[in-house]
C-alpha positions as CSV (number, residue, x, y, z in Angstrom):
1,M,-9.0,-11.7,4.9
2,R,-7.2,-8.6,6.1
3,I,-7.2,-5.1,4.7
4,I,-4.7,-2.3,5.2
5,S,-5.4,1.2,4.0
6,V,-2.9,4.0,4.1
7,V,-3.2,7.7,3.2
8,F,0.1,9.3,2.5
9,T,0.9,13.0,2.1
10,A,3.9,13.2,-0.2
11,R,6.5,15.9,-0.2
12,A,5.4,18.4,-2.8
13,D,9.0,18.6,-4.2
14,K,9.2,14.8,-4.5
15,L,5.9,13.9,-6.1
16,D,7.2,12.1,-9.2
17,E,9.7,10.0,-7.1
18,F,7.0,9.2,-4.5
19,R,4.6,8.1,-7.2
20,A,7.2,5.9,-8.9
21,V,8.3,4.2,-5.7
22,L,4.7,3.6,-4.6
23,L,3.6,2.1,-7.9
24,A,6.7,-0.1,-8.0
25,H,5.9,-1.3,-4.5
26,A,2.4,-2.2,-5.5
27,R,3.5,-4.1,-8.5
28,D,6.2,-6.0,-6.5
29,S,3.7,-6.9,-3.9
30,L,1.1,-8.3,-6.4
31,D,3.7,-10.0,-8.5
32,N,5.8,-11.6,-5.7
33,E,3.5,-12.3,-2.8
34,P,0.9,-15.1,-3.2
35,G,-1.0,-13.8,-0.1
36,C,-1.4,-10.3,-1.5
37,R,-4.8,-10.3,-3.3
38,Q,-5.1,-6.6,-4.1
39,F,-2.9,-3.5,-3.9
40,D,-4.6,-0.4,-5.3
41,V,-3.0,3.0,-5.5
42,A,-5.1,6.1,-5.9
43,A,-4.4,9.8,-6.1
44,D,-6.5,12.6,-4.7
45,P,-7.8,14.6,-7.8
46,N,-7.9,17.8,-5.7
47,D,-4.6,17.5,-3.8
48,P,-1.6,16.2,-5.8
49,T,0.3,15.4,-2.6
50,R,-2.4,12.9,-1.2
51,F,-2.3,9.2,-2.1
52,F,-4.5,6.3,-0.9
53,I,-3.5,2.7,-0.9
54,Y,-5.8,-0.3,-0.4
55,E,-4.2,-3.6,0.3
56,V,-6.0,-7.0,0.7
57,Y,-4.1,-10.0,2.2
58,D,-5.2,-13.6,3.0
59,D,-4.3,-13.4,6.6
60,E,-1.8,-12.2,9.2
61,A,0.9,-14.5,7.8
62,A,0.5,-12.9,4.4
63,I,1.0,-9.4,6.0
64,A,4.1,-10.7,7.9
65,A,5.4,-12.1,4.6
66,H,4.8,-8.7,2.9
67,Q,6.7,-6.9,5.7
68,A,9.6,-9.3,5.5
69,S,9.9,-9.0,1.7
70,E,12.9,-7.3,0.1
71,H,10.8,-4.8,-1.7
72,F,9.0,-3.8,1.5
73,K,12.4,-3.4,3.3
74,R,13.6,-1.2,0.3
75,N,10.5,0.8,-0.4
76,S,8.9,1.4,3.0
77,P,11.8,3.6,4.4
78,R,12.0,5.4,1.0
79,L,8.2,6.2,1.1
80,R,8.6,7.6,4.6
81,E,11.4,9.8,3.4
82,L,9.4,11.1,0.5
83,S,6.3,11.9,2.5
84,V,5.3,14.2,5.3
85,G,2.4,12.2,6.7
86,R,1.0,8.7,6.8
87,D,-2.2,7.4,8.3
88,R,-2.6,3.6,8.4
89,N,-5.7,1.6,9.2
90,D,-6.2,-2.2,9.6
91,F,-9.4,-4.0,9.0
92,V,-10.8,-7.5,8.8
93,I,-13.3,-8.5,6.1
94,L,-16.6,-9.6,7.6
95,P,-18.0,-12.9,6.5
96,G,-21.2,-13.0,4.5
97,G,-20.2,-10.8,1.6
98,K,-19.2,-12.0,-1.9
99,P,-16.1,-10.3,-3.2
100,K,-15.9,-9.6,-6.9
101,R,-12.2,-10.1,-7.2
């Protein structure tokens, strides 16, 4: 399984719109992509402009399907416009653990 984590810094004057687009993107990913197992959105309680997303996909093909989806093509450019920073990380889940979800 593959994990993508992203920390966004939203534009302070666009917080409500950023949050709405990000949450819609998470819902669309979970509802429409069989290979998307998890898409959590979190907000920094000490900085209203910072958001963290944690995505879990079956494999590289599931990530490619995510990036080819209509909602990704619509939402990804919009999220970039509504933010001033983005830090993405990619990980592979190590075998031997037992996921709860």
